[in-house]
C-alpha positions as CSV (number, residue, x, y, z in Angstrom):
1,X,86.3,79.7,143.8
2,X,85.3,78.6,140.3
3,X,87.7,78.3,137.5
4,X,85.7,79.4,134.4
5,X,88.1,77.9,131.8
6,X,87.0,74.3,133.5
7,X,83.3,75.6,133.4
8,X,83.7,77.0,129.7
9,X,85.1,73.2,128.9
10,X,82.2,71.5,130.2
11,X,79.5,73.6,128.8
12,X,81.1,73.1,125.2
13,X,81.4,69.5,125.5
14,X,77.5,69.5,126.4
15,X,76.5,72.2,123.5
16,X,78.6,70.8,120.9
17,X,77.5,67.1,121.8
18,X,81.3,65.8,122.1
19,X,85.0,66.7,122.8
20,X,86.1,67.0,119.3
21,X,83.8,69.7,118.4
22,X,84.1,71.3,121.9
23,X,88.0,71.7,121.2
24,X,87.5,73.2,117.9
25,X,84.9,75.6,119.3
26,X,87.3,76.9,122.1
27,X,90.5,76.7,119.9
28,X,92.0,73.9,122.1
29,X,93.2,70.1,121.5
30,X,90.8,67.4,122.2
31,X,93.2,66.2,125.2
32,X,93.3,69.9,126.7
33,X,89.3,69.7,126.9
34,X,89.4,66.3,128.5
35,X,92.2,67.3,131.1
36,X,90.1,70.2,132.0
37,X,86.8,68.1,132.7
38,X,89.0,65.6,134.7
39,X,90.3,68.6,136.9
40,X,86.7,70.1,137.2
41,X,85.7,66.6,138.3
42,X,88.6,66.2,140.8
43,X,87.6,70.0,142.2
44,X,83.7,69.0,142.7
45,X,84.8,65.5,143.9
46,X,82.4,63.6,141.6
47,X,81.8,63.1,137.7
48,X,79.9,66.1,135.7
49,X,79.4,64.1,132.5
50,X,78.2,60.7,131.7
51,X,80.7,59.7,128.9
52,X,77.9,58.5,126.4
53,X,77.3,59.5,122.8
54,X,76.5,62.4,122.9
55,X,78.1,63.2,126.5
56,X,75.3,64.0,129.0
57,X,75.6,66.2,132.3
58,X,75.4,64.5,135.5
59,X,73.1,66.2,138.4
60,X,76.2,68.1,139.5
61,X,76.8,68.9,135.9
62,X,73.5,70.4,135.0
63,X,73.9,72.7,138.1
64,X,77.3,73.7,136.9
65,X,76.0,74.6,133.4
66,X,73.0,76.4,134.9
67,X,75.2,78.5,136.7
68,X,77.6,79.1,133.6
69,X,74.8,80.3,131.4
70,X,73.4,82.9,134.0
71,X,77.0,84.0,134.4
72,X,77.6,84.6,130.5
73,X,74.4,87.0,130.5
74,X,75.6,88.6,133.7
75,X,78.9,89.4,132.4
76,X,77.3,90.9,129.2
77,X,75.4,93.5,131.5
78,X,78.7,94.3,133.4
79,X,80.8,94.8,130.1
80,X,78.0,97.2,129.1
81,X,79.0,99.4,132.0
82,X,82.8,98.8,131.6
83,X,83.5,98.2,128.1
84,X,87.0,97.7,128.9
85,X,86.4,94.4,130.3
86,X,85.3,93.1,126.7
87,X,88.8,92.5,125.4
88,X,87.5,90.6,122.4
89,X,84.6,92.9,121.5
90,X,82.5,89.6,119.9
91,X,78.6,89.6,120.0
92,X,77.0,87.8,122.6
93,X,75.6,84.1,121.7
94,X,72.4,83.2,123.2
95,X,71.6,79.5,123.4
96,X,67.8,78.8,123.1
97,X,65.5,75.8,122.6
98,X,62.4,76.1,120.6
99,X,59.9,74.1,118.7
100,X,60.2,73.6,115.0
101,X,56.9,75.3,114.2
102,X,57.7,78.6,115.9
103,X,60.8,78.7,113.8
104,X,59.3,78.1,110.8
105,X,56.6,80.8,111.2
106,X,56.9,83.6,113.9
107,X,60.0,83.6,115.6
108,X,62.3,85.2,113.0
109,X,59.9,88.4,112.6
110,X,59.7,88.6,116.2
111,X,63.5,88.9,117.0
112,X,65.1,89.7,114.1
113,X,65.1,93.6,114.8
114,X,66.0,92.9,118.3
115,X,69.0,90.9,117.5
116,X,70.4,93.4,115.0
117,X,69.9,96.2,117.5
118,X,71.4,93.8,120.6
119,X,74.3,92.7,118.4
120,X,73.3,89.2,119.6
121,X,73.9,85.8,117.8
122,X,71.5,83.2,118.5
123,X,72.4,79.5,118.7
124,X,68.8,77.6,118.0
125,X,68.3,74.2,119.5
126,X,64.9,72.6,117.8
127,X,63.0,70.5,120.0
128,X,59.2,69.5,120.1
129,X,57.3,72.0,122.3
130,X,56.5,69.1,124.3
131,X,60.2,68.4,125.6
132,X,61.7,71.7,124.9
133,X,62.1,72.2,128.8
134,X,64.5,69.3,129.3
135,X,67.3,71.5,127.6
136,X,67.0,73.9,130.3
137,X,67.0,71.4,133.1
138,X,69.7,69.8,131.6
139,X,71.6,73.5,131.9
140,X,72.1,73.4,127.8
141,X,70.4,76.7,127.1
142,X,69.5,80.2,128.5
143,X,65.9,80.0,127.5
144,X,63.2,78.0,125.7
145,X,60.0,78.2,124.1
146,X,57.7,75.1,125.1
147,X,54.2,74.1,126.0
148,X,55.2,73.5,129.6
149,X,53.9,76.2,131.9
150,X,55.8,75.2,135.2
151,X,59.6,76.4,135.1
152,X,62.4,74.6,136.2
153,X,64.2,76.0,139.6
154,X,65.8,79.2,138.8
155,X,63.9,80.2,136.2
156,X,60.4,82.2,135.1
157,X,57.8,81.5,132.7
158,X,55.6,83.6,130.7
159,X,52.5,82.8,128.5
160,X,53.3,84.3,125.1
161,X,49.9,82.7,123.5
162,X,49.1,79.7,121.7
163,X,49.7,78.5,118.2
164,X,46.5,77.1,116.4
165,X,46.8,74.1,114.5
166,X,44.4,72.8,112.0
167,X,44.0,69.0,110.5
168,X,44.8,69.4,106.5
169,X,45.1,67.2,103.6
170,X,45.3,67.5,100.0
171,X,42.0,67.3,97.9
172,X,43.1,64.4,96.2
173,X,44.0,62.6,99.4
174,X,40.5,63.5,100.8
175,X,38.7,62.2,97.5
176,X,41.0,58.8,97.8
177,X,40.4,58.1,101.3
178,X,37.0,59.9,102.3
179,X,34.9,59.6,98.8
180,X,31.6,60.0,101.0
181,X,33.2,62.6,103.2
182,X,35.3,62.7,106.1
183,X,34.0,60.9,109.3
184,X,36.1,61.3,112.5
185,X,36.2,57.6,113.1
186,X,37.7,56.9,109.8
187,X,40.9,59.2,110.7
188,X,42.6,56.3,112.6
189,X,42.8,54.1,109.5
190,X,44.3,56.8,107.2
191,X,48.1,57.8,106.9
192,X,48.6,60.7,109.0
193,X,51.8,62.7,109.3
194,X,53.6,63.2,112.7
195,X,56.6,65.3,113.4
196,X,58.6,62.8,115.5
197,X,58.3,60.3,118.4
198,X,57.6,63.2,121.2
199,X,55.0,64.6,118.9
200,X,51.5,63.8,120.4
201,X,49.6,66.3,119.1
202,X,47.9,63.9,116.7
203,X,46.7,62.1,119.4
204,X,45.3,65.0,121.4
205,X,43.4,65.8,118.0
206,X,42.1,62.6,117.6
207,X,40.9,62.0,121.3
208,X,39.2,65.6,121.1
209,X,37.0,64.2,118.0
210,X,36.1,60.8,120.0
211,X,38.9,58.5,118.5
212,X,41.3,56.7,120.8
213,X,44.3,54.2,120.2
214,X,46.8,54.1,117.6
215,X,46.9,55.3,114.0
216,X,48.6,54.9,110.9
217,X,51.4,57.4,110.3
218,X,54.4,58.9,108.6
219,X,57.2,60.4,110.7
220,X,58.7,64.0,109.2
221,X,60.8,65.9,111.4
222,X,60.7,69.0,109.6
223,X,58.2,71.6,109.6
224,X,58.6,72.7,105.8
225,X,58.8,69.2,104.8
226,X,55.7,68.2,106.7
227,X,53.6,70.5,104.9
228,X,54.9,69.5,101.4
229,X,54.1,65.8,102.1
230,X,50.6,66.9,102.9
231,X,50.6,68.7,99.8
232,X,51.5,66.0,97.7
233,X,48.9,63.7,99.4
234,X,51.3,61.3,101.5
235,X,48.8,62.2,104.7
236,X,46.8,64.3,106.7
237,X,48.4,66.4,109.6
238,X,48.0,68.9,112.0
239,X,49.8,72.2,110.6
240,X,50.1,75.7,112.1
241,X,47.5,77.8,110.6
242,X,50.2,80.6,110.2
243,X,52.0,78.2,108.1
244,X,49.1,77.1,105.9
245,X,47.1,80.5,105.1
246,X,48.5,80.5,101.7
247,X,47.7,76.7,100.8
248,X,44.2,77.2,102.5
249,X,43.5,80.1,99.9
250,X,44.7,78.6,96.9
251,X,43.0,75.3,97.9
252,X,45.9,73.2,98.0
253,X,45.1,71.8,101.3
254,X,41.6,71.6,102.9
255,X,40.7,71.2,106.5
256,X,39.2,67.5,107.1
257,X,36.7,68.6,109.7
258,X,35.2,72.0,109.5
259,X,36.3,74.5,112.2
260,X,37.9,72.0,114.5
261,X,41.4,73.6,115.4
262,X,43.4,72.6,118.4
263,X,45.5,75.1,120.3
264,X,49.2,74.5,121.7
265,X,50.2,77.1,124.7
266,X,53.5,78.2,124.1
267,X,55.4,79.5,127.2
268,X,58.8,81.2,127.4
269,X,61.1,80.4,129.9
270,X,64.4,81.9,131.1
271,X,66.7,82.1,133.6
272,X,65.7,84.5,137.0
273,X,69.4,85.9,137.0
274,X,69.7,86.3,133.4
275,X,70.7,89.8,133.1
276,X,69.4,92.7,131.1
277,X,69.4,91.0,128.1
278,X,67.4,88.0,128.5
279,X,64.9,90.9,130.1
280,X,64.7,92.9,127.2
281,X,64.4,89.8,124.9
282,X,61.3,88.8,127.0
283,X,59.7,91.8,126.9
284,X,60.0,91.8,122.8
285,X,58.7,88.6,122.6
286,X,55.6,89.4,124.7
287,X,55.0,92.2,122.8
288,X,55.8,90.6,119.3
289,X,53.9,87.2,120.0
290,X,50.3,89.1,120.1
291,X,50.7,89.5,116.4
292,X,51.1,86.0,115.8
293,X,49.7,83.7,118.3
294,X,46.2,83.3,119.6
295,X,45.0,84.1,123.1
296,X,45.1,81.1,125.3
297,X,43.1,80.3,128.5
298,X,44.0,76.9,130.4
299,X,40.8,74.4,130.2
Protein backbone atom coordinates (compact mmCIF):
# COMPACT_ATOMS: atom_id res chain seq x y z
CA UNK A 1 0.00 0.00 0.00
CA UNK A 2 1.36 3.44 -0.92
CA UNK A 3 2.10 6.01 1.76
CA UNK A 4 0.81 9.15 0.08
CA UNK A 5 2.77 11.43 2.40
CA UNK A 6 5.92 10.01 0.81
CA UNK A 7 4.51 10.42 -2.69
CA UNK A 8 3.47 14.00 -1.92
CA UNK A 9 7.04 14.74 -0.89
CA UNK A 10 8.33 13.34 -4.19
CA UNK A 11 5.80 15.40 -6.18
CA UNK A 12 6.67 18.57 -4.28
CA UNK A 13 10.42 18.17 -4.85
CA UNK A 14 9.95 17.74 -8.61
CA UNK A 15 7.25 20.39 -9.02
CA UNK A 16 9.09 22.97 -6.89
CA UNK A 17 12.48 22.11 -8.44
CA UNK A 18 14.20 21.48 -5.14
CA UNK A 19 14.03 20.24 -1.54
CA UNK A 20 13.99 23.68 0.08
CA UNK A 21 10.94 25.00 -1.79
CA UNK A 22 9.20 21.62 -1.44
CA UNK A 23 9.64 21.89 2.32
CA UNK A 24 8.11 25.39 2.31
CA UNK A 25 5.09 24.25 0.29
CA UNK A 26 4.42 21.24 2.56
CA UNK A 27 5.18 23.13 5.78
CA UNK A 28 7.98 20.74 6.74
CA UNK A 29 11.70 21.00 7.35
CA UNK A 30 14.09 20.24 4.52
CA UNK A 31 15.47 17.28 6.47
CA UNK A 32 11.94 15.87 6.85
CA UNK A 33 11.47 16.01 3.08
CA UNK A 34 14.82 14.24 2.59
CA UNK A 35 13.82 11.54 5.05
CA UNK A 36 10.51 10.95 3.27
CA UNK A 37 12.28 10.60 -0.08
CA UNK A 38 14.79 8.16 1.44
CA UNK A 39 11.99 6.13 3.01
CA UNK A 40 10.13 6.02 -0.31
CA UNK A 41 13.28 4.80 -2.05
CA UNK A 42 13.76 2.15 0.62
CA UNK A 43 10.20 0.91 0.11
CA UNK A 44 10.41 0.71 -3.69
CA UNK A 45 13.94 -0.63 -3.57
CA UNK A 46 15.49 1.87 -5.98
CA UNK A 47 16.14 5.61 -6.40
CA UNK A 48 13.16 7.80 -7.29
CA UNK A 49 15.19 10.97 -7.85
CA UNK A 50 18.36 11.94 -9.62
CA UNK A 51 20.07 14.34 -7.21
CA UNK A 52 20.78 17.13 -9.69
CA UNK A 53 19.89 20.81 -10.00
CA UNK A 54 16.95 20.71 -10.33
CA UNK A 55 16.19 17.17 -9.06
CA UNK A 56 14.81 14.91 -11.78
CA UNK A 57 12.68 11.78 -11.37
CA UNK A 58 14.06 8.38 -12.33
CA UNK A 59 11.94 6.03 -14.44
CA UNK A 60 10.21 4.60 -11.36
CA UNK A 61 9.94 8.15 -10.01
CA UNK A 62 8.08 9.22 -13.17
CA UNK A 63 5.66 6.33 -12.78
CA UNK A 64 4.98 7.30 -9.18
CA UNK A 65 4.47 10.95 -10.14
CA UNK A 66 2.00 9.98 -12.87
CA UNK A 67 0.12 7.96 -10.27
CA UNK A 68 0.04 10.90 -7.84
CA UNK A 69 -1.33 13.26 -10.50
CA UNK A 70 -4.23 10.93 -11.23
CA UNK A 71 -4.97 10.14 -7.59
CA UNK A 72 -5.25 13.86 -6.79
CA UNK A 73 -7.89 14.30 -9.47
CA UNK A 74 -9.84 11.18 -8.49
CA UNK A 75 -9.83 12.30 -4.85
CA UNK A 76 -11.55 15.53 -5.92
CA UNK A 77 -14.38 13.52 -7.47
CA UNK A 78 -14.77 11.53 -4.25
CA UNK A 79 -14.78 14.67 -2.12
CA UNK A 80 -17.59 16.13 -4.23
CA UNK A 81 -19.66 13.05 -3.35
CA UNK A 82 -18.56 12.92 0.31
CA UNK A 83 -17.87 16.55 1.36
CA UNK A 84 -16.81 15.44 4.86
CA UNK A 85 -13.64 13.99 3.34
CA UNK A 86 -12.52 17.47 2.28
CA UNK A 87 -11.37 18.56 5.73
CA UNK A 88 -9.41 21.64 4.61
CA UNK A 89 -11.88 22.88 1.99
CA UNK A 90 -9.09 24.19 -0.22
CA UNK A 91 -9.56 24.76 -3.96
CA UNK A 92 -8.15 22.17 -6.34
CA UNK A 93 -4.77 22.94 -7.97
CA UNK A 94 -4.16 21.65 -11.48
CA UNK A 95 -0.64 21.67 -12.90
CA UNK A 96 -0.60 22.18 -16.69
CA UNK A 97 2.18 22.72 -19.22
CA UNK A 98 1.47 24.95 -22.21
CA UNK A 99 3.31 27.05 -24.73
CA UNK A 100 3.97 30.73 -24.07
CA UNK A 101 2.07 31.91 -27.16
CA UNK A 102 -1.12 30.19 -26.04
CA UNK A 103 -0.73 31.73 -22.61
CA UNK A 104 -0.25 35.17 -24.20
CA UNK A 105 -3.30 34.89 -26.47
CA UNK A 106 -6.29 32.54 -26.17
CA UNK A 107 -5.75 30.52 -23.00
CA UNK A 108 -7.08 32.98 -20.40
CA UNK A 109 -10.31 33.62 -22.29
CA UNK A 110 -10.83 29.89 -22.75
CA UNK A 111 -10.47 28.88 -19.09
CA UNK A 112 -11.26 31.99 -17.01
CA UNK A 113 -14.95 31.34 -16.31
CA UNK A 114 -14.37 27.60 -15.97
CA UNK A 115 -11.77 28.06 -13.21
CA UNK A 116 -14.06 30.41 -11.31
CA UNK A 117 -17.03 28.03 -11.54
CA UNK A 118 -15.00 24.96 -10.56
CA UNK A 119 -13.05 26.68 -7.76
CA UNK A 120 -9.88 25.66 -9.59
CA UNK A 121 -6.39 27.09 -9.23
CA UNK A 122 -3.90 26.63 -12.07
CA UNK A 123 -0.20 25.96 -11.72
CA UNK A 124 1.06 26.73 -15.23
CA UNK A 125 4.41 25.52 -16.55
CA UNK A 126 5.54 27.30 -19.73
CA UNK A 127 7.25 25.13 -22.34
CA UNK A 128 7.72 25.42 -26.08
CA UNK A 129 4.90 23.66 -27.93
CA UNK A 130 7.34 21.15 -29.43
CA UNK A 131 8.60 19.85 -26.06
CA UNK A 132 5.73 20.36 -23.59
CA UNK A 133 4.89 16.67 -23.58
CA UNK A 134 8.12 15.90 -21.72
CA UNK A 135 6.52 17.39 -18.61
CA UNK A 136 3.75 14.79 -18.72
CA UNK A 137 6.22 12.04 -19.43
CA UNK A 138 8.16 13.12 -16.35
CA UNK A 139 4.99 13.04 -14.25
CA UNK A 140 5.22 16.75 -13.44
CA UNK A 141 1.85 17.84 -14.85
CA UNK A 142 -1.65 16.45 -15.19
CA UNK A 143 -2.15 17.83 -18.70
CA UNK A 144 -0.44 19.87 -21.39
CA UNK A 145 -0.96 21.80 -24.62
CA UNK A 146 1.65 20.92 -27.23
CA UNK A 147 2.22 20.25 -30.92
CA UNK A 148 2.70 16.49 -30.52
CA UNK A 149 -0.24 14.27 -31.39
CA UNK A 150 0.93 10.99 -29.85
CA UNK A 151 0.11 10.79 -26.13
CA UNK A 152 2.26 9.23 -23.45
CA UNK A 153 1.17 5.90 -21.96
CA UNK A 154 -2.00 6.31 -19.89
CA UNK A 155 -3.02 9.60 -21.49
CA UNK A 156 -5.28 10.82 -24.29
CA UNK A 157 -4.78 13.61 -26.81
CA UNK A 158 -7.37 15.69 -28.65
CA UNK A 159 -6.77 18.19 -31.44
CA UNK A 160 -7.81 21.73 -30.47
CA UNK A 161 -6.87 23.38 -33.76
CA UNK A 162 -3.83 25.25 -35.01
CA UNK A 163 -2.19 28.53 -34.10
CA UNK A 164 -1.42 30.61 -37.19
CA UNK A 165 1.89 32.45 -37.32
CA UNK A 166 3.00 35.14 -39.74
CA UNK A 167 6.55 36.33 -40.47
CA UNK A 168 6.49 39.97 -39.37
CA UNK A 169 8.88 42.89 -39.09
CA UNK A 170 8.68 46.64 -38.61
CA UNK A 171 8.54 48.90 -41.69
CA UNK A 172 11.89 50.37 -40.63
CA UNK A 173 13.51 46.94 -40.48
CA UNK A 174 12.19 46.08 -43.94
CA UNK A 175 13.41 49.37 -45.39
CA UNK A 176 16.85 48.87 -43.87
CA UNK A 177 17.40 45.23 -44.84
CA UNK A 178 15.23 44.89 -47.95
CA UNK A 179 15.41 48.23 -49.83
CA UNK A 180 14.56 46.48 -53.11
CA UNK A 181 11.78 44.32 -51.71
CA UNK A 182 11.77 41.19 -49.56
CA UNK A 183 13.21 38.05 -51.12
CA UNK A 184 13.06 34.68 -49.39
CA UNK A 185 16.73 33.91 -50.09
CA UNK A 186 17.75 37.04 -48.12
CA UNK A 187 15.96 36.08 -44.91
CA UNK A 188 18.78 33.88 -43.55
CA UNK A 189 21.15 36.84 -43.76
CA UNK A 190 18.98 39.23 -41.76
CA UNK A 191 18.53 39.06 -37.95
CA UNK A 192 15.60 36.91 -36.86
CA UNK A 193 13.90 36.49 -33.50
CA UNK A 194 13.73 33.02 -31.96
CA UNK A 195 11.91 32.19 -28.73
CA UNK A 196 14.48 29.72 -27.41
CA UNK A 197 16.78 26.82 -28.25
CA UNK A 198 13.82 24.43 -28.61
CA UNK A 199 12.00 26.77 -31.02
CA UNK A 200 12.39 25.51 -34.60
CA UNK A 201 9.46 27.39 -36.08
CA UNK A 202 11.71 29.81 -37.98
CA UNK A 203 13.61 26.83 -39.40
CA UNK A 204 10.32 25.35 -40.62
CA UNK A 205 9.24 28.64 -42.12
CA UNK A 206 12.50 29.18 -43.98
CA UNK A 207 12.40 25.62 -45.29
CA UNK A 208 8.84 26.21 -46.53
CA UNK A 209 10.07 29.13 -48.67
CA UNK A 210 13.08 27.22 -49.96
CA UNK A 211 15.81 28.37 -47.55
CA UNK A 212 17.86 25.72 -45.73
CA UNK A 213 20.62 25.94 -43.13
CA UNK A 214 21.43 28.32 -40.30
CA UNK A 215 20.48 31.97 -39.96
CA UNK A 216 21.27 34.99 -37.79
CA UNK A 217 18.99 35.31 -34.80
CA UNK A 218 18.36 36.78 -31.37
CA UNK A 219 16.95 34.63 -28.53
CA UNK A 220 13.97 36.08 -26.67
CA UNK A 221 12.12 33.70 -24.28
CA UNK A 222 9.06 35.95 -23.84
CA UNK A 223 5.99 36.22 -26.06
CA UNK A 224 5.40 39.83 -25.08
CA UNK A 225 9.08 40.71 -25.37
CA UNK A 226 9.27 38.96 -28.74
CA UNK A 227 6.67 41.20 -30.34
CA UNK A 228 8.19 44.32 -28.74
CA UNK A 229 11.60 43.51 -30.24
CA UNK A 230 9.95 43.08 -33.64
CA UNK A 231 8.18 46.45 -33.26
CA UNK A 232 11.42 48.33 -32.62
CA UNK A 233 13.12 46.71 -35.61
CA UNK A 234 15.57 44.39 -33.88
CA UNK A 235 14.63 41.45 -36.11
CA UNK A 236 11.92 39.62 -38.00
CA UNK A 237 9.99 36.82 -36.37
CA UNK A 238 7.05 34.48 -36.53
CA UNK A 239 4.31 36.02 -34.41
CA UNK A 240 0.88 34.51 -33.64
CA UNK A 241 -1.74 36.18 -35.81
CA UNK A 242 -3.93 36.45 -32.69
CA UNK A 243 -1.26 38.48 -30.94
CA UNK A 244 -0.37 40.83 -33.78
CA UNK A 245 -3.78 41.91 -35.14
CA UNK A 246 -3.58 45.40 -33.67
CA UNK A 247 0.01 45.93 -34.87
CA UNK A 248 -0.90 44.75 -38.36
CA UNK A 249 -3.92 47.07 -38.50
CA UNK A 250 -1.82 50.05 -37.39
CA UNK A 251 1.03 49.18 -39.74
CA UNK A 252 3.50 48.84 -36.84
CA UNK A 253 4.33 45.38 -38.14
CA UNK A 254 4.18 44.16 -41.72
CA UNK A 255 4.18 40.65 -43.18
CA UNK A 256 7.48 39.94 -44.94
CA UNK A 257 6.13 37.63 -47.63
CA UNK A 258 2.49 38.29 -48.46
CA UNK A 259 0.04 35.60 -47.31
CA UNK A 260 2.69 33.05 -46.29
CA UNK A 261 1.49 31.91 -42.86
CA UNK A 262 2.62 28.78 -41.08
CA UNK A 263 0.25 26.82 -38.84
CA UNK A 264 1.22 24.88 -35.72
CA UNK A 265 -1.25 22.23 -34.47
CA UNK A 266 -2.08 22.27 -30.78
CA UNK A 267 -3.16 19.10 -28.96
CA UNK A 268 -4.57 18.83 -25.47
CA UNK A 269 -3.09 15.87 -23.56
CA UNK A 270 -4.58 14.63 -20.30
CA UNK A 271 -4.54 11.50 -18.15
CA UNK A 272 -7.15 8.88 -18.99
CA UNK A 273 -7.94 8.39 -15.30
CA UNK A 274 -8.03 12.10 -14.59
CA UNK A 275 -11.49 12.19 -13.09
CA UNK A 276 -14.43 14.49 -13.76
CA UNK A 277 -12.49 17.74 -13.51
CA UNK A 278 -10.12 16.95 -16.37
CA UNK A 279 -13.04 15.67 -18.43
CA UNK A 280 -14.97 18.91 -17.96
CA UNK A 281 -11.89 21.01 -18.70
CA UNK A 282 -11.29 19.03 -21.87
CA UNK A 283 -14.85 19.71 -23.05
CA UNK A 284 -14.44 23.41 -22.26
CA UNK A 285 -11.18 23.67 -24.23
CA UNK A 286 -12.65 21.90 -27.25
CA UNK A 287 -15.56 24.37 -27.31
CA UNK A 288 -13.55 27.51 -26.63
CA UNK A 289 -10.60 26.79 -28.92
CA UNK A 290 -12.86 27.00 -31.98
CA UNK A 291 -13.10 30.75 -31.42
CA UNK A 292 -9.33 31.26 -31.42
CA UNK A 293 -7.59 28.54 -33.39
CA UNK A 294 -7.80 27.72 -37.08
CA UNK A 295 -8.81 24.27 -38.39
CA UNK A 296 -5.95 21.86 -38.88
CA UNK A 297 -5.49 18.89 -41.19
CA UNK A 298 -2.26 16.95 -41.08
CA UNK A 299 -0.29 17.31 -44.36
